[in-house]
MARFIVEX-259651 format. One record per residue (C-alpha): x, y, z; residue number from 1; residue in one letter. Coordinates in steps of 0.25 Angstrom, whole numbers, always signed. Each point is the difference from the previous one (the first is absolute). Last residue first. Example, Ala and Ser with C-alpha at 12.3 -4.5 7.8 and 13.67 -1.06 7.14 Angstrom:
2
+-------+-------+-------+-----+------+
!  east ! north !    up ! pos ! code !
+-------+-------+-------+-----+------+
!   +55 !    -4 !   +29 !   2 !    s !
!    -6 !   -14 !    +2 !   1 !    a !
+-------+-------+-------+-----+------+
// end
This chain:
168
+-------+-------+-------+-----+------+
!  east ! north !    up ! pos ! code !
+-------+-------+-------+-----+------+
!   -32 !   +16 !   +72 ! 168 !    i !
!   +11 !   +11 !    +0 ! 167 !    g !
!   +15 !    -2 !    +0 ! 166 !    g !
!    +5 !    +9 !   -11 ! 165 !    r !
!    +1 !   -15 !    -9 ! 164 !    n !
!    +6 !    +2 !   -15 ! 163 !    v !
!    -5 !    -9 !   -12 ! 162 !    n !
!   -14 !    -1 !    +4 ! 161 !    g !
!    -7 !    +6 !   -11 ! 160 !    v !
!    -5 !   +10 !    +8 ! 159 !    a !
!   +15 !    +3 !    +9 ! 158 !    v !
!    +7 !    +1 !   -15 ! 157 !    d !
!   -14 !    +8 !    -4 ! 156 !    l !
!    +2 !   +10 !   +11 ! 155 !    k !
!   +15 !    +2 !    -1 ! 154 !    d !
!    +0 !    +2 !   -15 ! 153 !    m !
!   -10 !   +11 !    +4 ! 152 !    c !
!    +8 !    +4 !   +13 ! 151 !    v !
!   +14 !    +2 !    -8 ! 150 !    y !
!    -9 !    +6 !   -15 ! 149 !    v !
!    -3 !   +11 !    +9 ! 148 !    l !
!   +11 !    +4 !    +9 ! 147 !    p !
!   +10 !    -2 !   -14 ! 146 !    f !
!   -11 !    +8 !    -9 ! 145 !    t !
!    +2 !   +15 !    +9 ! 144 !    v !
!   +14 !    +2 !    +2 ! 143 !    v !
!    +3 !    -6 !   -11 ! 142 !    g !
!    -7 !   +10 !    -9 ! 141 !    l !
!    +9 !   +10 !    +7 ! 140 !    l !
!   +12 !    -8 !    -1 ! 139 !    s !
!    -4 !    -3 !   -17 ! 138 !    m !
!    -1 !   +16 !    -1 ! 137 !    g !
!   +15 !    +3 !    +7 ! 136 !    l !
!    +4 !   -13 !    -9 ! 135 !    s !
!    -6 !    +8 !   -13 ! 134 !    k !
!    +6 !   +13 !    +4 ! 133 !    s !
!   +14 !    -6 !    +1 ! 132 !    l !
!    +0 !   -10 !   -13 ! 131 !    a !
!    -6 !   +15 !    -6 ! 130 !    f !
!   +12 !    +7 !    +5 ! 129 !    s !
!   +10 !   -12 !    -2 ! 128 !    f !
!    -2 !    +6 !   -18 ! 127 !    p !
!    -5 !   -11 !    -8 ! 126 !    v !
!    +7 !    +1 !   -13 ! 125 !    g !
!    +7 !   -14 !    +2 ! 124 !    a !
!   -11 !   -10 !    +4 ! 123 !    r !
!    +4 !   -12 !    -8 ! 122 !    l !
!   +16 !    +2 !    +3 ! 121 !    g !
!    +0 !   -12 !   +10 ! 120 !    s !
!    +5 !    +9 !    +9 ! 119 !    g !
!   -14 !   +11 !    -1 ! 118 !    v !
!    -9 !   -13 !    +0 ! 117 !    l !
!    +9 !    -6 !   +12 ! 116 !    l !
!    +3 !   +13 !    +8 ! 115 !    l !
!   -14 !    +5 !    -2 ! 114 !    y !
!    -7 !   -14 !    +5 ! 113 !    l !
!    +7 !    +1 !   +11 ! 112 !    s !
!    -4 !   +15 !    +3 ! 111 !    l !
!   -14 !    -6 !    +0 ! 110 !    t !
!    +1 !   -11 !    +6 ! 109 !    v !
!    +8 !    +7 !   +11 ! 108 !    m !
!    -9 !   +11 !    +1 ! 107 !    v !
!   -13 !    -9 !    +2 ! 106 !    s !
!    +7 !    -8 !   +10 ! 105 !    s !
!    +4 !    +9 !   +10 ! 104 !    g !
!   -13 !    +8 !    +0 ! 103 !    v !
!    -9 !   -11 !    +0 ! 102 !    g !
!    +9 !    -7 !    +9 ! 101 !    l !
!    -3 !   +12 !    +9 ! 100 !    m !
!   -15 !    +2 !    -1 !  99 !    v !
!    -1 !   -18 !    +3 !  98 !    h !
!   +11 !    +1 !   +13 !  97 !    t !
!   -10 !   +14 !    +5 !  96 !    f !
!   -12 !   -11 !    -2 !  95 !    w !
!    +5 !   -12 !    +7 !  94 !    h !
!    +0 !   -13 !    -3 !  93 !    e !
!   +12 !    -3 !    -2 !  92 !    g !
!    +8 !    +9 !   +12 !  91 !    f !
!   +15 !    +0 !    -6 !  90 !    v !
!   +11 !   -10 !    +6 !  89 !    r !
!    -6 !   -14 !    -7 !  88 !    d !
!    -4 !    +5 !   -14 !  87 !    r !
!   +16 !    +4 !    -3 !  86 !    y !
!    +4 !   -11 !   -10 !  85 !    h !
!   -17 !    +1 !    -7 !  84 !    n !
!    +3 !   +16 !    +0 !  83 !    v !
!   +14 !    -3 !    -8 !  82 !    v !
!    -6 !   -13 !    -8 !  81 !    l !
!   -12 !    +9 !    -4 !  80 !    g !
!    +8 !   +13 !    -3 !  79 !    v !
!   +11 !    -8 !    -9 !  78 !    s !
!   -11 !    -8 !    -5 !  77 !    l !
!   -10 !   +11 !    -5 !  76 !    f !
!   +13 !    +6 !    -6 !  75 !    a !
!    +3 !   -11 !    -8 !  74 !    i !
!   -12 !    -3 !    -6 !  73 !    v !
!    -5 !   +15 !    -2 !  72 !    s !
!   +13 !    -1 !   -10 !  71 !    f !
!    -5 !   -14 !    -7 !  70 !    g !
!    -8 !    +1 !   -10 !  69 !    h !
!    +5 !   +15 !    -8 !  68 !    p !
!    -9 !   +11 !    +7 !  67 !    i !
!   -10 !    +7 !    -9 !  66 !    p !
!   -13 !    -2 !   +10 !  65 !    g !
!    -9 !   -11 !    +4 !  64 !    l !
!    +8 !   -12 !    -3 !  63 !    s !
!   +14 !    +5 !    +7 !  62 !    d !
!   -10 !    +1 !   +12 !  61 !    q !
!    -7 !   -15 !    -2 !  60 !    l !
!   +14 !    -6 !    -1 !  59 !    v !
!    +4 !    +9 !   +11 !  58 !    g !
!   -11 !    -7 !    +9 !  57 !    a !
!    +2 !   -14 !    -5 !  56 !    l !
!   +15 !    +0 !    +4 !  55 !    i !
!    -3 !    +8 !   +13 !  54 !    s !
!   -13 !    -9 !    +4 !  53 !    a !
!   +10 !   -13 !    -4 !  52 !    e !
!   +13 !    +5 !    +9 !  51 !    i !
!    -9 !    +6 !   +12 !  50 !    v !
!    -6 !   -16 !    -1 !  49 !    q !
!   +12 !    -6 !    +0 !  48 !    l !
!    +8 !    +8 !   +11 !  47 !    n !
!   -11 !    -1 !   +11 !  46 !    n !
!   -13 !    +8 !    +1 !  45 !    r !
!    -7 !   +11 !    +9 !  44 !    s !
!    +9 !   +12 !    -3 !  43 !    l !
!    +8 !    -3 !   -12 !  42 !    a !
!   -16 !    -6 !    -5 !  41 !    y !
!    -6 !   +16 !    +5 !  40 !    y !
!   +12 !    +7 !   -10 !  39 !    l !
!    -3 !    -7 !   -11 !  38 !    v !
!   -14 !    +1 !    +0 !  37 !    a !
!    +3 !   +17 !    +2 !  36 !    g !
!   +10 !    +0 !   -11 !  35 !    l !
!   -12 !    -5 !    -7 !  34 !    l !
!    -8 !   +10 !    +4 !  33 !    l !
!    +9 !   +11 !    -2 !  32 !    p !
!    -9 !   +13 !    -6 !  31 !    a !
!    +4 !    +5 !   -12 !  30 !    k !
!   +11 !   +11 !    +1 !  29 !    a !
!    -4 !    +9 !   -13 !  28 !    q !
!   +13 !   +10 !    +7 !  27 !    g !
!   -10 !    +3 !   +13 !  26 !    l !
!    -9 !   +10 !    -8 !  25 !    t !
!    -2 !    -9 !   -12 !  24 !    q !
!    -7 !   -10 !   +11 !  23 !    w !
!    -1 !   -13 !   -10 !  22 !    a !
!   -13 !    -5 !    -1 !  21 !    p !
!    -7 !   -12 !    +7 !  20 !    l !
!    -3 !   -10 !    -9 !  19 !    v !
!   +13 !    -8 !    -2 !  18 !    a !
!    +3 !    -1 !   +16 !  17 !    q !
!   -14 !    -4 !    +3 !  16 !    l !
!    +3 !   -13 !   -11 !  15 !    m !
!   +14 !    -2 !    +5 !  14 !    a !
!    -6 !    +0 !   +16 !  13 !    c !
!   -10 !   -11 !    -5 !  12 !    t !
!   +11 !    -8 !    -5 !  11 !    l !
!    +9 !    +2 !   +10 !  10 !    i !
!   -12 !    -5 !    +9 !   9 !    s !
!    -3 !   -12 !    -7 !   8 !    a !
!   +13 !    -5 !    -4 !   7 !    w !
!    +4 !    +1 !   +16 !   6 !    l !
!   -14 !    -6 !    +4 !   5 !    v !
!    +3 !   -11 !   -10 !   4 !    l !
!   +13 !    -2 !    +6 !   3 !    r !
!    -3 !    -2 !   +15 !   2 !    n !
!   -14 !    -7 !    -5 !   1 !    m !
+-------+-------+-------+-----+------+
// end
């Protein structure tokens, strides 16, 4: 059931992310729902599920935009595995952790994608100021979206019986 919920939740996040508009005032940033799903699995699951969620979310992220396949996978894997490694040192179920991870991870993913794309020569003419404005927009949207994604995915996991939160 874990794999079914993982795939369904990431596909739902991808559909929502595709439908939601980009914010022009925030550097054409879209709500980082797929990153939120990766962070949820990084905070609550083992390495293999984090890798599976990161690869699936990265491929879908690249499919939704003009980025060649594989670049978002690298960014999501790096962020997901780092958060998963340090998940025992943070309060994984606290909203403040979700807000801070939403900010930091959004900036890390945006800037790492910029560096990967410019370093490979695919986006040579894109100024760094555009990447900074987009990372600012992504971090502001990450503040709102990651706590919501975490709560929704956690409630889904509890409802289907993947996670036991001490209820009846």
